[in-house]
N, CA, C and O atoms as a Tripos MOL2 file, in Angstrom:
@<TRIPOS>MOLECULE
protein
  228   227    57     0     0
PROTEIN
NO_CHARGES

@<TRIPOS>ATOM
      1 N          69.3450   94.7320  132.4670 N.3       1 UNK1
      2 CA         69.8030   96.1430  132.5700 C.3       1 UNK1
      3 C          69.2260   97.0870  133.4970 C.2       1 UNK1
      4 O          68.0270   97.3180  133.3400 O.2       1 UNK1
      5 N          69.7430   97.5910  134.2960 N.am      2 UNK2
      6 CA         69.0930   98.6850  135.0760 C.3       2 UNK2
      7 C          68.6150   99.8630  134.2480 C.2       2 UNK2
      8 O          69.3120  100.3590  133.3630 O.2       2 UNK2
      9 N          67.4960  100.2580  134.5420 N.am      3 UNK3
     10 CA         66.7210  101.6590  133.8930 C.3       3 UNK3
     11 C          67.4450  102.8390  134.0570 C.2       3 UNK3
     12 O          67.6620  103.6900  133.1950 O.2       3 UNK3
     13 N          67.9050  102.8320  135.5560 N.am      4 UNK4
     14 CA         68.6280  104.0850  135.6550 C.3       4 UNK4
     15 C          69.9820  104.2050  134.8290 C.2       4 UNK4
     16 O          70.2150  105.2200  134.1720 O.2       4 UNK4
     17 N          70.6360  103.4150  134.8700 N.am      5 UNK5
     18 CA         72.0270  103.0190  133.7800 C.3       5 UNK5
     19 C          71.6420  103.5100  132.9100 C.2       5 UNK5
     20 O          72.0340  104.6610  132.7170 O.2       5 UNK5
     21 N          70.8870  103.0300  132.1480 N.am      6 UNK6
     22 CA         70.3730  103.5160  130.7590 C.3       6 UNK6
     23 C          70.3760  104.7800  130.6140 C.2       6 UNK6
     24 O          71.2690  105.2230  129.8900 O.2       6 UNK6
     25 N          69.5800  105.5890  131.1230 N.am      7 UNK7
     26 CA         69.0450  106.8880  131.1210 C.3       7 UNK7
     27 C          69.9940  107.9470  131.6310 C.2       7 UNK7
     28 O          69.7370  109.1300  131.4060 O.2       7 UNK7
     29 N          71.3520  107.5070  132.4770 N.am      8 UNK8
     30 CA         71.9740  108.1190  132.9150 C.3       8 UNK8
     31 C          72.8980  108.6500  131.9730 C.2       8 UNK8
     32 O          73.2690  107.8400  131.1220 O.2       8 UNK8
     33 N          73.5340  110.2090  131.8780 N.am      9 UNK9
     34 CA         74.4930  110.6880  130.8940 C.3       9 UNK9
     35 C          75.5390  111.3780  131.7320 C.2       9 UNK9
     36 O          75.3690  111.9950  132.7840 O.2       9 UNK9
     37 N          76.7100  111.1450  131.0320 N.am     10 UNK10
     38 CA         77.8110  111.6370  131.6130 C.3      10 UNK10
     39 C          78.6110  112.9990  131.1640 C.2      10 UNK10
     40 O          78.8330  112.8700  129.9590 O.2      10 UNK10
     41 N          79.0800  114.1140  131.5790 N.am     11 UNK11
     42 CA         79.4270  114.7460  130.9650 C.3      11 UNK11
     43 C          80.7290  114.7900  130.9860 C.2      11 UNK11
     44 O          80.9590  114.3110  132.0960 O.2      11 UNK11
     45 N          81.9520  115.0890  130.4200 N.am     12 UNK12
     46 CA         83.1800  115.1090  130.2330 C.3      12 UNK12
     47 C          83.7530  116.0060  130.1740 C.2      12 UNK12
     48 O          83.1090  116.8710  129.5800 O.2      12 UNK12
     49 N          85.1220  116.4740  130.6220 N.am     13 UNK13
     50 CA         85.7420  117.8110  130.4490 C.3      13 UNK13
     51 C          86.6590  117.6830  129.1380 C.2      13 UNK13
     52 O          86.5500  116.6800  128.4330 O.2      13 UNK13
     53 N          87.3200  118.4320  128.9020 N.am     14 UNK14
     54 CA         88.0660  118.6980  127.4780 C.3      14 UNK14
     55 C          89.0850  117.9400  127.3070 C.2      14 UNK14
     56 O          89.3510  117.4970  126.1900 O.2      14 UNK14
     57 N          89.9490  117.6210  128.5760 N.am     15 UNK15
     58 CA         91.1660  116.4740  128.5300 C.3      15 UNK15
     59 C          90.5430  115.1160  128.2250 C.2      15 UNK15
     60 O          91.2210  114.4500  127.4430 O.2      15 UNK15
     61 N          89.6270  114.6500  128.5710 N.am     16 UNK16
     62 CA         88.6410  113.2590  128.3100 C.3      16 UNK16
     63 C          88.6410  113.1140  126.8170 C.2      16 UNK16
     64 O          89.2240  112.2950  126.1070 O.2      16 UNK16
     65 N          87.6800  114.3150  126.4520 N.am     17 UNK17
     66 CA         87.1700  114.5900  124.8790 C.3      17 UNK17
     67 C          88.5180  114.1080  124.0190 C.2      17 UNK17
     68 O          88.5950  113.1050  123.3090 O.2      17 UNK17
     69 N          89.4030  114.9510  124.2400 N.am     18 UNK18
     70 CA         90.9840  115.0770  123.6820 C.3      18 UNK18
     71 C          91.1810  113.6610  123.4430 C.2      18 UNK18
     72 O          91.1150  113.1300  122.3350 O.2      18 UNK18
     73 N          91.4890  112.9260  124.8250 N.am     19 UNK19
     74 CA         91.9960  111.6040  124.9150 C.3      19 UNK19
     75 C          91.3570  110.5660  123.7200 C.2      19 UNK19
     76 O          91.9400  109.8450  122.9090 O.2      19 UNK19
     77 N          89.8490  110.8130  123.9730 N.am     20 UNK20
     78 CA         88.8970  109.8070  123.4400 C.3      20 UNK20
     79 C          89.0510  110.2420  121.9810 C.2      20 UNK20
     80 O          88.9280  109.2570  121.2540 O.2      20 UNK20
     81 N          89.2620  111.2960  121.3380 N.am     21 UNK21
     82 CA         89.0530  111.5650  119.9590 C.3      21 UNK21
     83 C          90.5610  111.5900  119.4180 C.2      21 UNK21
     84 O          90.8100  111.2160  118.2720 O.2      21 UNK21
     85 N          91.5770  112.0550  120.3100 N.am     22 UNK22
     86 CA         92.8290  111.6830  119.6450 C.3      22 UNK22
     87 C          93.1380  112.9590  118.7610 C.2      22 UNK22
     88 O          94.0780  113.0260  117.9700 O.2      22 UNK22
     89 N          92.3030  113.8670  118.9830 N.am     23 UNK23
     90 CA         92.8400  115.2910  118.7830 C.3      23 UNK23
     91 C          93.3910  116.2880  119.4790 C.2      23 UNK23
     92 O          93.1440  116.4520  120.6730 O.2      23 UNK23
     93 N          94.1220  116.9840  118.8530 N.am     24 UNK24
     94 CA         94.4800  118.6340  119.6440 C.3      24 UNK24
     95 C          93.4010  119.4930  120.1100 C.2      24 UNK24
     96 O          92.2100  119.5450  119.8040 O.2      24 UNK24
     97 N          93.9630  120.0120  120.7500 N.am     25 UNK25
     98 CA         92.6840  121.1660  121.0870 C.3      25 UNK25
     99 C          92.2040  121.7790  119.8310 C.2      25 UNK25
    100 O          91.0260  121.8190  119.4760 O.2      25 UNK25
    101 N          93.2900  122.2850  119.1470 N.am     26 UNK26
    102 CA         92.7530  123.5390  118.1000 C.3      26 UNK26
    103 C          92.3370  122.4060  116.9150 C.2      26 UNK26
    104 O          91.6270  122.9500  116.0690 O.2      26 UNK26
    105 N          92.4960  121.4950  116.7290 N.am     27 UNK27
    106 CA         91.9620  120.5100  115.7330 C.3      27 UNK27
    107 C          90.3730  120.2940  116.4880 C.2      27 UNK27
    108 O          89.4350  120.5860  115.7460 O.2      27 UNK27
    109 N          90.1200  119.9560  117.4670 N.am     28 UNK28
    110 CA         88.7920  119.9280  118.1160 C.3      28 UNK28
    111 C          87.9770  121.0260  117.8520 C.2      28 UNK28
    112 O          86.9070  120.9150  117.2540 O.2      28 UNK28
    113 N          88.4960  122.2490  118.3330 N.am     29 UNK29
    114 CA         87.6370  123.6500  118.1210 C.3      29 UNK29
    115 C          87.2370  123.5750  116.5420 C.2      29 UNK29
    116 O          86.0410  123.5570  116.2500 O.2      29 UNK29
    117 N          88.3630  123.5250  115.3850 N.am     30 UNK30
    118 CA         88.2060  123.3340  114.2830 C.3      30 UNK30
    119 C          87.0010  122.5890  113.8550 C.2      30 UNK30
    120 O          86.0960  123.1550  113.2430 O.2      30 UNK30
    121 N          86.9730  121.5080  114.1180 N.am     31 UNK31
    122 CA         86.1850  120.3810  113.5850 C.3      31 UNK31
    123 C          84.6040  120.8310  114.1070 C.2      31 UNK31
    124 O          83.6170  120.7310  113.3780 O.2      31 UNK31
    125 N          84.5700  121.3440  115.5160 N.am     32 UNK32
    126 CA         83.1520  121.8810  116.2110 C.3      32 UNK32
    127 C          82.6620  123.2450  114.9920 C.2      32 UNK32
    128 O          81.6100  123.2710  114.3530 O.2      32 UNK32
    129 N          83.5890  124.1010  114.9560 N.am     33 UNK33
    130 CA         83.3060  125.0660  113.7040 C.3      33 UNK33
    131 C          82.6470  124.5750  112.4240 C.2      33 UNK33
    132 O          81.7750  125.2640  111.8950 O.2      33 UNK33
    133 N          82.9280  123.7150  112.0400 N.am     34 UNK34
    134 CA         82.8990  123.0150  110.7730 C.3      34 UNK34
    135 C          81.5320  122.3420  110.8310 C.2      34 UNK34
    136 O          81.0480  121.9760  109.7600 O.2      34 UNK34
    137 N          80.8710  122.1410  111.9330 N.am     35 UNK35
    138 CA         79.9610  120.9740  112.3590 C.3      35 UNK35
    139 C          80.0890  119.5850  112.6620 C.2      35 UNK35
    140 O          79.2090  118.7420  112.8360 O.2      35 UNK35
    141 N          81.1540  119.5010  112.6900 N.am     36 UNK36
    142 CA         81.5730  117.6030  112.2230 C.3      36 UNK36
    143 C          81.7530  117.3080  113.7230 C.2      36 UNK36
    144 O          82.2830  116.2470  114.0510 O.2      36 UNK36
    145 N          81.3990  118.0670  114.5200 N.am     37 UNK37
    146 CA         81.6810  117.4950  116.3260 C.3      37 UNK37
    147 C          80.8100  117.7930  116.9970 C.2      37 UNK37
    148 O          80.4930  118.9300  116.6510 O.2      37 UNK37
    149 N          79.8920  117.3040  118.1640 N.am     38 UNK38
    150 CA         79.0670  118.2450  118.7480 C.3      38 UNK38
    151 C          79.5990  119.3540  119.7480 C.2      38 UNK38
    152 O          80.6040  119.2670  120.4530 O.2      38 UNK38
    153 N          78.7670  120.3500  119.6640 N.am     39 UNK39
    154 CA         79.3100  121.3040  120.4990 C.3      39 UNK39
    155 C          79.2820  120.9020  121.9950 C.2      39 UNK39
    156 O          78.6430  119.8950  122.3000 O.2      39 UNK39
    157 N          80.0940  121.8000  123.1990 N.am     40 UNK40
    158 CA         80.2450  121.4290  124.2980 C.3      40 UNK40
    159 C          78.7980  122.2390  125.1430 C.2      40 UNK40
    160 O          78.2480  123.1630  124.5420 O.2      40 UNK40
    161 N          78.3590  121.8820  126.3030 N.am     41 UNK41
    162 CA         77.4660  122.4100  127.2470 C.3      41 UNK41
    163 C          77.8660  123.2250  128.2800 C.2      41 UNK41
    164 O          78.7350  122.8230  129.0540 O.2      41 UNK41
    165 N          77.2930  124.4620  128.4290 N.am     42 UNK42
    166 CA         78.0580  125.3830  129.1390 C.3      42 UNK42
    167 C          77.5930  125.3240  130.3930 C.2      42 UNK42
    168 O          76.4270  125.6060  130.6710 O.2      42 UNK42
    169 N          78.5260  124.9270  131.3070 N.am     43 UNK43
    170 CA         78.4270  124.8400  132.8140 C.3      43 UNK43
    171 C          78.4750  125.9030  133.6320 C.2      43 UNK43
    172 O          77.9150  125.9540  134.7280 O.2      43 UNK43
    173 N          79.1210  126.7550  133.1460 N.am     44 UNK44
    174 CA         79.3170  128.0210  133.8860 C.3      44 UNK44
    175 C          80.0070  129.0090  132.9100 C.2      44 UNK44
    176 O          80.1760  128.8420  131.7020 O.2      44 UNK44
    177 N          80.3790  130.0910  133.6830 N.am     45 UNK45
    178 CA         80.8410  131.1660  132.9000 C.3      45 UNK45
    179 C          82.1950  130.8070  132.1450 C.2      45 UNK45
    180 O          82.4200  131.1570  130.9870 O.2      45 UNK45
    181 N          83.2200  129.9420  133.0710 N.am     46 UNK46
    182 CA         84.5820  129.6280  132.5050 C.3      46 UNK46
    183 C          84.2110  127.9370  132.6410 C.2      46 UNK46
    184 O          85.1090  127.4100  133.2970 O.2      46 UNK46
    185 N          83.5670  127.3200  132.3820 N.am     47 UNK47
    186 CA         83.2890  125.8630  132.2810 C.3      47 UNK47
    187 C          82.4920  125.2410  131.2800 C.2      47 UNK47
    188 O          81.3770  125.6930  131.0170 O.2      47 UNK47
    189 N          82.9730  124.2160  130.6810 N.am     48 UNK48
    190 CA         81.9440  123.5830  129.5550 C.3      48 UNK48
    191 C          82.5160  122.1540  129.7650 C.2      48 UNK48
    192 O          83.5600  121.8690  130.3510 O.2      48 UNK48
    193 N          81.7970  121.4710  129.2860 N.am     49 UNK49
    194 CA         81.6370  119.7690  128.9620 C.3      49 UNK49
    195 C          80.9650  119.3140  128.0460 C.2      49 UNK49
    196 O          79.9860  119.9540  127.6620 O.2      49 UNK49
    197 N          81.2660  118.2420  127.5250 N.am     50 UNK50
    198 CA         80.6720  117.4190  126.3870 C.3      50 UNK50
    199 C          79.8120  116.3330  127.0720 C.2      50 UNK50
    200 O          80.1380  115.8160  128.1410 O.2      50 UNK50
    201 N          78.6300  116.0050  126.3470 N.am     51 UNK51
    202 CA         77.6630  114.5520  126.6570 C.3      51 UNK51
    203 C          78.6200  113.5210  126.2240 C.2      51 UNK51
    204 O          79.0860  113.6420  125.0910 O.2      51 UNK51
    205 N          78.9890  112.5140  126.9610 N.am     52 UNK52
    206 CA         79.9330  111.4350  126.5940 C.3      52 UNK52
    207 C          79.2790  110.5270  125.6850 C.2      52 UNK52
    208 O          79.9960  109.8940  124.9090 O.2      52 UNK52
    209 N          77.8430  110.3400  125.6570 N.am     53 UNK53
    210 CA         77.2000  109.6920  124.6060 C.3      53 UNK53
    211 C          77.6190  110.4850  123.0170 C.2      53 UNK53
    212 O          77.9750  109.6810  122.1550 O.2      53 UNK53
    213 N          77.6000  111.7020  122.6730 N.am     54 UNK54
    214 CA         77.8980  112.5210  121.9050 C.3      54 UNK54
    215 C          79.2560  112.0870  121.4640 C.2      54 UNK54
    216 O          79.4110  111.2960  120.5340 O.2      54 UNK54
    217 N          80.0750  112.5280  122.0310 N.am     55 UNK55
    218 CA         81.6320  112.3240  122.1470 C.3      55 UNK55
    219 C          81.4980  110.8260  121.2060 C.2      55 UNK55
    220 O          81.7890  110.9010  120.0120 O.2      55 UNK55
    221 N          81.1630  109.8150  121.6400 N.am     56 UNK56
    222 CA         81.2760  108.3220  121.5090 C.3      56 UNK56
    223 C          80.7990  108.3080  120.0180 C.2      56 UNK56
    224 O          81.4330  107.8890  119.0500 O.2      56 UNK56
    225 N          79.6820  108.7970  120.0390 N.am     57 UNK57
    226 CA         78.9140  108.6470  118.5760 C.3      57 UNK57
    227 C          79.5130  109.3630  117.5560 C.2      57 UNK57
    228 O          79.0380  109.3340  116.4210 O.2      57 UNK57
@<TRIPOS>BOND
     1     1     2 1
     2     2     3 1
     3     3     4 2
     4     3     5 am
     5     5     6 1
     6     6     7 1
     7     7     8 2
     8     7     9 am
     9     9    10 1
    10    10    11 1
    11    11    12 2
    12    11    13 am
    13    13    14 1
    14    14    15 1
    15    15    16 2
    16    15    17 am
    17    17    18 1
    18    18    19 1
    19    19    20 2
    20    19    21 am
    21    21    22 1
    22    22    23 1
    23    23    24 2
    24    23    25 am
    25    25    26 1
    26    26    27 1
    27    27    28 2
    28    27    29 am
    29    29    30 1
    30    30    31 1
    31    31    32 2
    32    31    33 am
    33    33    34 1
    34    34    35 1
    35    35    36 2
    36    35    37 am
    37    37    38 1
    38    38    39 1
    39    39    40 2
    40    39    41 am
    41    41    42 1
    42    42    43 1
    43    43    44 2
    44    43    45 am
    45    45    46 1
    46    46    47 1
    47    47    48 2
    48    47    49 am
    49    49    50 1
    50    50    51 1
    51    51    52 2
    52    51    53 am
    53    53    54 1
    54    54    55 1
    55    55    56 2
    56    55    57 am
    57    57    58 1
    58    58    59 1
    59    59    60 2
    60    59    61 am
    61    61    62 1
    62    62    63 1
    63    63    64 2
    64    63    65 am
    65    65    66 1
    66    66    67 1
    67    67    68 2
    68    67    69 am
    69    69    70 1
    70    70    71 1
    71    71    72 2
    72    71    73 am
    73    73    74 1
    74    74    75 1
    75    75    76 2
    76    75    77 am
    77    77    78 1
    78    78    79 1
    79    79    80 2
    80    79    81 am
    81    81    82 1
    82    82    83 1
    83    83    84 2
    84    83    85 am
    85    85    86 1
    86    86    87 1
    87    87    88 2
    88    87    89 am
    89    89    90 1
    90    90    91 1
    91    91    92 2
    92    91    93 am
    93    93    94 1
    94    94    95 1
    95    95    96 2
    96    95    97 am
    97    97    98 1
    98    98    99 1
    99    99   100 2
   100    99   101 am
   101   101   102 1
   102   102   103 1
   103   103   104 2
   104   103   105 am
   105   105   106 1
   106   106   107 1
   107   107   108 2
   108   107   109 am
   109   109   110 1
   110   110   111 1
   111   111   112 2
   112   111   113 am
   113   113   114 1
   114   114   115 1
   115   115   116 2
   116   115   117 am
   117   117   118 1
   118   118   119 1
   119   119   120 2
   120   119   121 am
   121   121   122 1
   122   122   123 1
   123   123   124 2
   124   123   125 am
   125   125   126 1
   126   126   127 1
   127   127   128 2
   128   127   129 am
   129   129   130 1
   130   130   131 1
   131   131   132 2
   132   131   133 am
   133   133   134 1
   134   134   135 1
   135   135   136 2
   136   135   137 am
   137   137   138 1
   138   138   139 1
   139   139   140 2
   140   139   141 am
   141   141   142 1
   142   142   143 1
   143   143   144 2
   144   143   145 am
   145   145   146 1
   146   146   147 1
   147   147   148 2
   148   147   149 am
   149   149   150 1
   150   150   151 1
   151   151   152 2
   152   151   153 am
   153   153   154 1
   154   154   155 1
   155   155   156 2
   156   155   157 am
   157   157   158 1
   158   158   159 1
   159   159   160 2
   160   159   161 am
   161   161   162 1
   162   162   163 1
   163   163   164 2
   164   163   165 am
   165   165   166 1
   166   166   167 1
   167   167   168 2
   168   167   169 am
   169   169   170 1
   170   170   171 1
   171   171   172 2
   172   171   173 am
   173   173   174 1
   174   174   175 1
   175   175   176 2
   176   175   177 am
   177   177   178 1
   178   178   179 1
   179   179   180 2
   180   179   181 am
   181   181   182 1
   182   182   183 1
   183   183   184 2
   184   183   185 am
   185   185   186 1
   186   186   187 1
   187   187   188 2
   188   187   189 am
   189   189   190 1
   190   190   191 1
   191   191   192 2
   192   191   193 am
   193   193   194 1
   194   194   195 1
   195   195   196 2
   196   195   197 am
   197   197   198 1
   198   198   199 1
   199   199   200 2
   200   199   201 am
   201   201   202 1
   202   202   203 1
   203   203   204 2
   204   203   205 am
   205   205   206 1
   206   206   207 1
   207   207   208 2
   208   207   209 am
   209   209   210 1
   210   210   211 1
   211   211   212 2
   212   211   213 am
   213   213   214 1
   214   214   215 1
   215   215   216 2
   216   215   217 am
   217   217   218 1
   218   218   219 1
   219   219   220 2
   220   219   221 am
   221   221   222 1
   222   222   223 1
   223   223   224 2
   224   223   225 am
   225   225   226 1
   226   226   227 1
   227   227   228 2
@<TRIPOS>SUBSTRUCTURE
     1 UNK1         2 RESIDUE 1 A UNK
     2 UNK2         6 RESIDUE 1 A UNK
     3 UNK3        10 RESIDUE 1 A UNK
     4 UNK4        14 RESIDUE 1 A UNK
     5 UNK5        18 RESIDUE 1 A UNK
     6 UNK6        22 RESIDUE 1 A UNK
     7 UNK7        26 RESIDUE 1 A UNK
     8 UNK8        30 RESIDUE 1 A UNK
     9 UNK9        34 RESIDUE 1 A UNK
    10 UNK10       38 RESIDUE 1 A UNK
    11 UNK11       42 RESIDUE 1 A UNK
    12 UNK12       46 RESIDUE 1 A UNK
    13 UNK13       50 RESIDUE 1 A UNK
    14 UNK14       54 RESIDUE 1 A UNK
    15 UNK15       58 RESIDUE 1 A UNK
    16 UNK16       62 RESIDUE 1 A UNK
    17 UNK17       66 RESIDUE 1 A UNK
    18 UNK18       70 RESIDUE 1 A UNK
    19 UNK19       74 RESIDUE 1 A UNK
    20 UNK20       78 RESIDUE 1 A UNK
    21 UNK21       82 RESIDUE 1 A UNK
    22 UNK22       86 RESIDUE 1 A UNK
    23 UNK23       90 RESIDUE 1 A UNK
    24 UNK24       94 RESIDUE 1 A UNK
    25 UNK25       98 RESIDUE 1 A UNK
    26 UNK26      102 RESIDUE 1 A UNK
    27 UNK27      106 RESIDUE 1 A UNK
    28 UNK28      110 RESIDUE 1 A UNK
    29 UNK29      114 RESIDUE 1 A UNK
    30 UNK30      118 RESIDUE 1 A UNK
    31 UNK31      122 RESIDUE 1 A UNK
    32 UNK32      126 RESIDUE 1 A UNK
    33 UNK33      130 RESIDUE 1 A UNK
    34 UNK34      134 RESIDUE 1 A UNK
    35 UNK35      138 RESIDUE 1 A UNK
    36 UNK36      142 RESIDUE 1 A UNK
    37 UNK37      146 RESIDUE 1 A UNK
    38 UNK38      150 RESIDUE 1 A UNK
    39 UNK39      154 RESIDUE 1 A UNK
    40 UNK40      158 RESIDUE 1 A UNK
    41 UNK41      162 RESIDUE 1 A UNK
    42 UNK42      166 RESIDUE 1 A UNK
    43 UNK43      170 RESIDUE 1 A UNK
    44 UNK44      174 RESIDUE 1 A UNK
    45 UNK45      178 RESIDUE 1 A UNK
    46 UNK46      182 RESIDUE 1 A UNK
    47 UNK47      186 RESIDUE 1 A UNK
    48 UNK48      190 RESIDUE 1 A UNK
    49 UNK49      194 RESIDUE 1 A UNK
    50 UNK50      198 RESIDUE 1 A UNK
    51 UNK51      202 RESIDUE 1 A UNK
    52 UNK52      206 RESIDUE 1 A UNK
    53 UNK53      210 RESIDUE 1 A UNK
    54 UNK54      214 RESIDUE 1 A UNK
    55 UNK55      218 RESIDUE 1 A UNK
    56 UNK56      222 RESIDUE 1 A UNK
    57 UNK57      226 RESIDUE 1 A UNK
């Protein structure tokens, strides 16, 4: 296995997170509030994403 591949992390936007989890947007944010789902990473003032590995876990 290539070491670069194993250390590369993907950032995914909310639409992909919702698709992977099968949750609605409001359910996702409620789950985050309860501490049962990883929080998003702020990319800019109006943009955020999640680490793919955390969403899968």
